[in-house]
N, C-alpha and C positions, 0 to 999 in steps of 0.2 A: 254384508248383504247390501246391494245397491237398490235404490228406489228412484223412479223417474218422477221428479217433483216440479211443481209450479205453484206460484202464489197468485191468487185471483179473488175476484169479488163475484159471488153468485148473484144472478139476476132472476127474480121470480115475478111474473106478471101474467095473470090470466087474460087480461085485455090484449097483451101483445101475442100471447099464445094463440088466441082466437084469430087475430089478424093474419098471422103466419100460416095457420091451418087453412085459411081461405085461399091462400096462394097455391096450395097443392092442386086446386081445381081451376085456377086462373087460366083462361083460354090462351093468354100470351105465353104461358109456360107449358102448354099441353104436350108438346113433343120433346121437351128438354129433359135431360137426365140429371136430376139433382138428388143428392143424398142429404136428406133433412136431418139436422141435429136434433136429438131429443131435448125438449125444453128443460128437462132436469139437468142437462149439462151446460146450459147457457151460463156464461160468466164473462167478466172482463179479465183478461190476462194482464197481470202487473209484471211478473217476471217468470220466465221459463228457465228453470235451473238444470234440467236434464238429469242424468244419472248422478245421484248423490248417495254417500254412505248413510245407512240408517242412523248412525251416530250424529249426523248433522241436524236431525230433526229438532232436538232441544235448542240448539243455537238459533235455528230459523224461527222457532216460536218466540224466543227472546227478541229477535230483530223485528218481528211483526208487532209484538207488544210495544216495544220502544218507539217504533215508527208511527203507530196509529193510536197511541195512548190518549191523545186529546182530540181526535177527529170525531165529530158527532154524527149520529145517524142523520141522513138527509134524503130529500126527495129530488128527483130529476125527471126529465122526460126522455123517452125513447123516441128519437126523431130521425127520419130519413133512412133510405136503403142505399147501399152502394156495393161495389165489388172490389176485390183484390185480384189480380194483378193489373190487367188492362181490360178496358171495355170490350175489345175485340177478342180477347182470350181470357175471360174471367175464370178464376178457380174457386173463389169464395164469395158468397152472398152474405152481407152483414147489415145490421142495424146500428145506427149511431146513438150516442147519448149526448144530451144537450149541454148540461152544465156540471162539470166535475171539478170546479175550482177548489173545493174543500179537500180533494184528494192529492192535489199537486205537491204540496209541501211534504206530506207523508211519503209520497212516491219517491221524491228526490232523496229524502232522508233514508228510506229503505235501500235505495240504490247505492248510496254512499256506504251504509253499514254492510251491505253484501260485498261490496268491493273491498272494504277494510278487512273483512273476514275471508277474503280470497275465494269467493264464489265466482265461478265463470258464468257469464250470461251476456246477452246482447242488450246493452244499455242504450235505449233510444227514447225519444219523446213519447209520452203516453198519448195514444190515439185510441180512446176507449170505443169498443165495438162489440157486438154480439154476433158471433158466427152462427147463422141460422141454417145454412146449407153449403155443401161442397158441390161444386159444379163439375159433373163428369163429362157432359157433352151437350152442346147447344146445337139444335137443328136449325133455328131461325134467329140469327143475330138481331135482325131488325125488330122482331117481336119482343125479344128480351130487352133491347134498348128502350123500347116503348114502355115496357113494364117498369124498368128502372126510372125512366123519366116521370111516370105517374107517381112513383113512391119515394123519390129522392128527397122531398121536403115534407112528406106526410108525418104527422104527429101521431104516434101509436099510443101515447098515454103516459101517465106517471109511473115511476118505479122507485121503491125505497132502496137506498144503499145502507145496509145495516151490519155488514160483517166483512171480514177479510179472512180468507181460508188458505191454509197450506194443503195442497192436494197431492195425492199420488195418482199418476196416470198409468193405467195398464191397458194393454190392447187385447181384444178378444175377437171372435169371428164377426161380431156386430159393430165393431169400432172401438173407440176409447171408452173406458169406464173411469170416472173420477171419484176417488175415495178421499173424503176429508180426513186429514190427520190431525188438524188443529184449527179451531175456529176462534177468531178474535171478534167479539161483538163490539160494535161501535157504541160510544157513550151518549148519554143525554137524550133529550127529546128530539124528534125529527124537526128540521127546519122546514118552513113552507117554501114552496117553489113559486 
């Protein structure tokens, strides 16, 4: 049996949720068609693994444990809004994360272990972001660019990075549903930002 898997870090922040909720009534976005991502699905994707046999789950748990065994819980800031692909034809509205240095060694180690165990994935530099909306149609590019300009350096507040999760992603009529299959809690006390 195959499962569509990815490894990510869940992000939970009521402060950020309230900021994004206010965007739904922002006059600069009033005519645009955006599909807002449920905050329960907010995460930083580390590695998207695609369809994998159910038997791979145990090995993936071991890889996550080994990669993150010494990474402590830490705090960072959610800062700035941006888009993927291009400003003139954006598809994704995202929020950035300010300081993720504590994750970089573990991310590299995990990538190496995944490669050694012959998992196929797109290995690229980590650019942590939260996808908050998928953009279906922009009616006024100038208004949207003004909205981005107002929010590109805005600090949305602190967030705790406290776990790494192996998720199964399934599609239904309302979009993707992320089911945690394994949760690795990060160790120690949180560091101050």
